[in-house]
C-alpha positions as CSV (number, residue, x, y, z in Angstrom):
1,M,4.6,31.6,36.7
2,S,4.3,28.9,39.4
3,L,6.5,25.9,39.7
4,P,3.6,23.4,38.9
5,A,2.7,25.5,35.8
6,I,6.4,25.4,34.6
7,S,6.6,21.7,35.2
8,L,3.4,21.1,33.2
9,A,4.7,23.2,30.3
10,I,8.0,21.4,30.3
11,G,6.2,18.0,30.5
12,L,3.9,18.8,27.6
13,G,6.8,20.2,25.5
14,L,8.7,16.9,26.0
15,A,5.6,14.8,25.3
16,V,4.8,16.4,21.9
17,P,7.5,14.5,19.9
18,V,6.3,11.2,21.5
19,I,2.7,11.9,20.6
20,E,3.7,13.0,17.1
21,S,5.8,9.8,16.5
22,A,2.9,7.7,17.6
23,I,0.6,9.4,15.0
24,A,3.1,10.0,12.2
25,P,3.8,6.4,11.1
26,S,0.3,5.8,9.8
27,V,0.4,9.1,7.9
28,V,3.8,8.3,6.4
29,L,2.7,4.8,5.6
30,A,-0.5,6.0,3.8
31,Q,1.6,8.4,1.7
32,S,4.1,5.8,0.8
33,L,1.7,3.2,-0.6
34,P,0.1,2.9,-4.0
35,T,-3.4,3.2,-2.6
36,G,-6.3,4.0,-4.9
37,T,-7.9,2.6,-8.0
38,F,-5.8,1.9,-11.2
39,S,-7.1,0.8,-14.5
40,D,-6.3,0.3,-18.2
41,G,-9.9,-0.2,-19.3
42,E,-9.7,-4.0,-19.3
43,W,-8.2,-4.5,-15.8
44,T,-9.0,-2.5,-12.6
45,V,-7.1,-2.9,-9.4
46,R,-8.0,-1.1,-6.2
47,I,-5.4,-1.1,-3.4
48,A,-6.2,0.0,0.1
49,Y,-4.7,-0.2,3.6
50,Q,-7.3,-1.4,6.0
51,G,-7.3,-3.4,9.2
52,N,-3.5,-3.2,9.3
53,A,-3.2,-5.0,6.0
54,L,-2.7,-4.0,2.4
55,T,-5.6,-5.2,0.3
56,Y,-5.9,-6.0,-3.4
57,Y,-9.2,-6.0,-5.3
58,G,-8.7,-6.9,-9.0
59,R,-11.4,-7.0,-11.6
60,N,-11.4,-8.0,-15.3
61,E,-13.9,-5.5,-16.8
62,N,-14.6,-7.8,-19.8
63,S,-15.5,-11.0,-17.9
64,G,-16.6,-9.4,-14.6
65,D,-14.3,-11.9,-12.7
66,S,-12.9,-10.4,-9.5
67,L,-10.6,-11.3,-6.7
68,F,-10.0,-9.8,-3.2
69,L,-6.8,-10.5,-1.4
70,S,-5.4,-9.2,1.9
71,G,-2.0,-9.2,3.6
72,A,0.8,-8.4,1.1
73,S,4.4,-9.1,1.6
74,V,6.6,-6.0,0.8
75,G,9.8,-5.9,-1.1
76,G,11.9,-3.8,-3.4
77,N,13.7,-0.6,-2.4
78,A,13.0,3.1,-1.8
79,S,12.7,3.8,-5.5
80,R,10.8,0.7,-6.6
81,R,8.5,-1.1,-4.2
82,T,6.8,-4.4,-4.7
83,Y,3.7,-5.8,-3.0
84,T,2.9,-9.5,-3.4
85,W,-0.2,-11.4,-2.5
86,N,-0.6,-15.2,-2.7
87,N,-3.7,-17.1,-3.6
88,S,-3.8,-20.9,-4.2
89,G,-0.3,-20.9,-5.6
90,H,-0.8,-17.8,-7.8
91,R,1.2,-14.7,-7.0
92,Y,-0.2,-11.2,-7.6
93,R,2.5,-8.6,-7.6
94,V,2.2,-4.8,-7.8
95,S,5.3,-2.8,-8.5
96,W,5.2,0.9,-7.8
97,Q,7.6,3.8,-8.0
98,P,6.9,6.6,-5.5
99,S,8.3,9.0,-8.1
100,D,5.4,8.0,-10.4
101,P,2.5,7.6,-8.0
102,D,-0.2,7.3,-10.6
103,T,1.1,4.2,-12.3
104,I,1.5,0.6,-11.1
105,R,2.6,-2.6,-12.8
106,V,0.4,-5.6,-12.1
107,E,1.8,-9.1,-12.7
108,V,0.2,-12.4,-12.0
109,F,2.2,-15.6,-11.9
110,S,0.8,-19.2,-12.1
111,P,1.9,-21.8,-9.5
112,N,4.7,-22.9,-11.8
113,G,6.1,-19.4,-12.0
114,R,4.9,-18.5,-15.5
115,S,3.8,-14.9,-16.0
116,I,0.1,-14.9,-17.0
117,L,-0.5,-11.1,-16.7
118,N,1.8,-8.1,-17.0
119,R,0.1,-4.7,-17.4
120,L,0.6,-1.1,-16.6
121,L,-2.4,0.5,-14.9
122,Y,-3.0,4.2,-14.3
123,R,-4.9,6.2,-11.7
């Protein structure tokens, strides 16, 4: 094997971890978010990661009212994560446990902090 071929093989071997780390965060992020559609028959919430932001689409199936929000703040810890969107003083919070990926808790708080919705939704 020639010296240039050996140099190329070593260079590619060293570059693979860098390439993988550039790709892996989005894969890991997608697996560690409560993305998808969750419902209890009355409320439906769809969470997606698009345009570098976590989006929330909520719909009341009885009234047809719906809401789209983008850009959640993230909190919680590794075992219970929270994602919060703000809209005109109202806070929309989704709590999710990675150990139970098919269930989310949706809470809505009025501008004065009073809870006006608290539901478990299932995938």
